[in-house]
C-alpha positions as CSV (number, residue, x, y, z in Angstrom):
1,X,102.9,45.2,122.6
2,X,103.9,45.0,118.7
3,X,105.5,42.4,116.8
4,X,108.7,44.1,117.4
5,X,108.3,44.0,121.2
6,X,107.6,47.6,121.4
7,X,104.6,49.0,123.2
8,X,102.4,50.6,120.6
9,X,101.4,53.9,120.9
10,X,97.8,54.2,121.7
11,X,95.3,55.6,119.2
12,X,91.5,56.4,119.4
13,X,89.1,54.3,117.7
14,X,89.0,56.8,114.7
15,X,92.6,56.0,114.0
16,X,94.1,59.5,115.6
17,X,96.2,59.8,118.6
18,X,94.2,63.2,118.9
19,X,90.7,63.0,120.6
20,X,87.7,64.6,119.2
21,X,88.0,63.9,115.2
22,X,84.9,61.4,115.6
23,X,82.6,63.9,117.2
24,X,80.0,65.4,114.9
25,X,79.1,69.1,115.3
26,X,75.8,69.8,117.5
27,X,73.8,71.7,115.1
28,X,71.0,72.3,117.6
29,X,73.0,74.7,119.7
30,X,72.0,78.4,119.6
31,X,74.5,80.7,117.6
32,X,77.4,81.6,119.3
33,X,77.7,85.0,121.0
34,X,80.5,87.0,122.3
35,X,80.2,87.1,126.2
36,X,79.8,90.7,127.7
37,X,82.7,91.9,129.4
38,X,80.5,93.6,131.9
39,X,78.9,90.5,133.1
40,X,82.0,88.1,132.7
41,X,84.4,88.0,135.6
42,X,88.0,87.2,134.5
43,X,90.6,85.6,136.7
44,X,93.0,88.4,138.4
45,X,95.5,89.1,136.0
46,X,94.2,87.0,133.1
47,X,92.9,90.2,131.4
48,X,96.1,92.1,131.5
49,X,98.4,89.2,130.1
50,X,95.6,88.6,127.3
51,X,95.6,92.3,126.5
52,X,99.5,92.2,126.3
53,X,99.4,89.3,123.9
54,X,97.1,90.8,121.7
55,X,99.0,94.3,121.5
56,X,101.8,92.1,119.8
57,X,99.6,91.5,116.5
58,X,97.8,93.6,114.1
59,X,94.9,91.0,114.2
60,X,93.7,90.2,117.7
61,X,92.9,86.8,116.8
62,X,96.7,85.8,116.2
63,X,97.0,86.1,120.1
64,X,94.4,83.2,120.6
65,X,97.2,80.5,121.5
66,X,99.2,82.8,124.0
67,X,95.7,83.5,125.6
68,X,94.5,80.1,125.9
69,X,98.0,79.0,127.3
70,X,97.7,81.7,130.0
71,X,94.2,80.8,130.7
72,X,95.1,77.3,131.1
73,X,97.8,78.1,133.6
74,X,95.3,79.9,135.7
75,X,92.5,77.5,135.5
76,X,94.5,74.2,135.0
77,X,92.3,73.5,131.9
78,X,90.6,75.0,129.1
79,X,87.2,74.9,130.9
80,X,84.1,76.4,129.7
81,X,84.6,79.1,132.2
82,X,88.4,79.7,130.8
83,X,87.1,79.9,127.4
84,X,84.3,82.3,128.2
85,X,87.1,84.7,130.1
86,X,89.3,84.6,127.1
87,X,86.5,85.1,124.8
88,X,85.3,88.2,126.7
89,X,88.7,89.9,126.7
90,X,89.6,89.1,123.1
91,X,85.6,89.9,121.9
92,X,85.7,86.2,120.1
93,X,83.0,83.7,120.4
94,X,83.8,80.9,122.6
95,X,83.4,78.6,119.4
96,X,86.2,80.2,117.7
97,X,88.8,79.7,120.7
98,X,87.6,76.1,121.3
99,X,88.3,75.3,117.8
100,X,91.8,76.5,118.2
101,X,91.9,74.8,121.8
102,X,90.7,71.4,120.4
103,X,93.2,71.4,117.4
104,X,96.3,71.6,119.7
105,X,97.7,69.1,121.7
106,X,99.1,71.5,124.4
107,X,95.3,72.4,125.3
108,X,93.2,70.1,127.2
109,X,89.3,70.9,127.0
110,X,88.8,68.3,129.8
111,X,90.3,68.6,133.6
112,X,93.9,67.2,133.6
113,X,96.9,66.7,135.8
114,X,99.1,69.8,136.4
115,X,102.2,68.4,134.9
116,X,102.5,67.7,131.1
117,X,105.1,65.2,129.8
118,X,104.9,65.1,126.0
119,X,107.2,62.4,124.5
120,X,107.9,62.8,121.1
121,X,107.5,59.7,118.9
122,X,107.9,60.9,115.5
123,X,110.7,59.5,113.1
124,X,113.8,60.7,114.3
125,X,113.0,60.2,118.0
126,X,111.3,56.7,117.4
127,X,114.4,55.4,115.5
128,X,116.4,56.5,118.6
129,X,114.2,54.6,121.2
130,X,111.4,57.0,121.7
131,X,108.8,54.2,121.9
132,X,110.6,52.3,124.6
133,X,111.2,55.6,126.5
134,X,107.6,56.5,126.0
135,X,106.7,53.0,127.7
136,X,109.1,53.9,130.4
137,X,107.5,57.2,130.8
138,X,104.2,55.7,131.4
139,X,105.3,53.2,133.9
140,X,107.3,55.6,136.0
141,X,104.2,57.9,136.1
142,X,101.6,55.4,136.5
143,X,99.2,56.0,139.4
144,X,100.4,59.6,139.9
145,X,97.6,62.1,139.7
146,X,99.8,65.0,139.1
147,X,101.7,63.8,135.9
148,X,99.9,63.3,132.5
149,X,102.2,61.7,129.9
150,X,101.2,61.6,126.2
151,X,102.9,61.0,123.0
152,X,103.4,63.6,120.4
153,X,103.7,63.7,116.7
154,X,106.8,66.1,116.4
155,X,108.3,68.7,118.9
156,X,110.8,69.9,116.3
157,X,114.0,69.1,118.5
158,X,115.4,66.3,116.2
159,X,119.1,67.3,117.3
160,X,118.2,66.1,120.8
161,X,116.4,62.8,119.9
162,X,114.7,61.1,121.7
163,X,113.4,64.0,123.8
164,X,110.3,65.1,125.4
165,X,108.5,68.5,126.6
166,X,107.9,68.5,130.5
167,X,105.6,71.6,131.3
168,X,107.2,73.2,128.0
169,X,111.0,72.5,128.9
170,X,112.6,70.6,126.2
171,X,114.9,67.8,127.4
172,X,117.0,65.1,125.6
173,X,118.7,63.2,124.5
174,X,116.9,60.6,126.8
175,X,117.6,57.4,128.1
176,X,115.3,54.9,129.8
177,X,116.5,55.7,133.3
178,X,115.6,59.5,132.8
179,X,111.9,58.5,132.9
180,X,112.2,58.0,136.7
181,X,114.0,61.0,137.2
182,X,111.7,63.1,135.5
183,X,108.9,62.1,137.7
184,X,111.2,62.4,141.0
185,X,112.1,66.1,139.8
186,X,108.4,66.9,139.3
187,X,107.3,65.6,142.7
188,X,110.4,67.7,144.4
189,X,109.3,70.8,142.6
190,X,112.9,71.2,140.9
191,X,114.2,71.5,137.7
192,X,113.5,68.9,135.6
193,X,116.6,67.0,134.0
194,X,118.6,70.3,134.2
195,X,121.8,68.8,132.7
196,X,119.8,67.7,129.4
197,X,117.6,70.9,129.1
198,X,117.9,72.4,125.5
199,X,118.3,76.0,126.9
200,X,121.5,74.9,128.5
201,X,122.8,72.9,125.4
202,X,125.9,74.6,123.9
203,X,126.0,76.1,120.7
204,X,127.7,74.3,117.7
205,X,129.1,77.4,116.3
206,X,133.1,76.9,116.3
207,X,133.6,80.6,116.5
208,X,131.9,80.8,120.1
209,X,134.7,81.0,122.8
210,X,134.6,78.0,125.2
211,X,134.4,80.5,128.2
212,X,131.2,82.0,126.6
213,X,128.1,82.4,128.6
214,X,125.8,84.6,126.8
215,X,123.8,83.1,124.0
216,X,121.6,85.9,123.6
217,X,120.7,87.5,120.1
218,X,123.6,89.8,118.6
219,X,123.4,93.4,119.2
220,X,122.0,94.9,115.9
221,X,124.0,98.3,116.6
222,X,127.4,96.4,116.4
223,X,126.5,93.5,114.4
224,X,126.3,93.4,110.2
225,X,122.9,91.9,109.9
226,X,121.7,90.0,106.7
227,X,118.2,89.5,105.5
228,X,116.4,86.2,105.2
229,X,118.1,85.3,102.0
230,X,121.6,85.6,103.7
231,X,122.3,88.8,101.6
232,X,124.1,91.8,103.2
233,X,122.7,95.5,103.2
234,X,124.4,95.7,99.4
235,X,122.0,93.0,98.2
236,X,123.0,90.5,95.6
237,X,125.9,92.0,93.5
238,X,125.3,89.5,90.7
239,X,121.7,90.7,90.2
240,X,122.9,94.0,89.8
241,X,125.2,93.5,87.0
């Protein structure tokens, strides 16, 4: 506990919340090679998922993150086998994919529980009680082998602070009682804190009617679109003068 009475966020010996930064590169290993697709079995359906992801980008390497997500979903973690399968499909070295997998917190290169609860502990959430919620979440999931609770630097949802990501579902604002409810929902296999999911949060746009239920993107055929600078099709009138 800290001097303020809050449970401190655990850090590794090297000072970071992320493991691995203190591990030196092993220069004795053989040069990395790309696994041969002809001799590398790939889990059913994974090859098609990865190829569909690669088709969305001009550079196949841009699909590394969705490909690793798909492999982790199939294997439960980014195991050496999972990394090799992705590498063989994407025709990249396992080292390239391992570098990606070890950089991002949402990937695990060691076996992990199937359910991920990431509690945002960055400034907005922390000021609104995230540290206390993180402690409550750890207590609620203690001893449960199927729930992995971790702090996260920022999940980019300050408007629902304090918040968490539960298996990719954003929920918030959270109070201490929600910690036990999250674990109960996960154990029961039901939607987690459905009444607090970001996807069901109503828009703040005052022009939206109360009875509106469709919050999808506007129809480009019937909606006048502006560019990223907020200008209409005619451009900036002042610039043309």
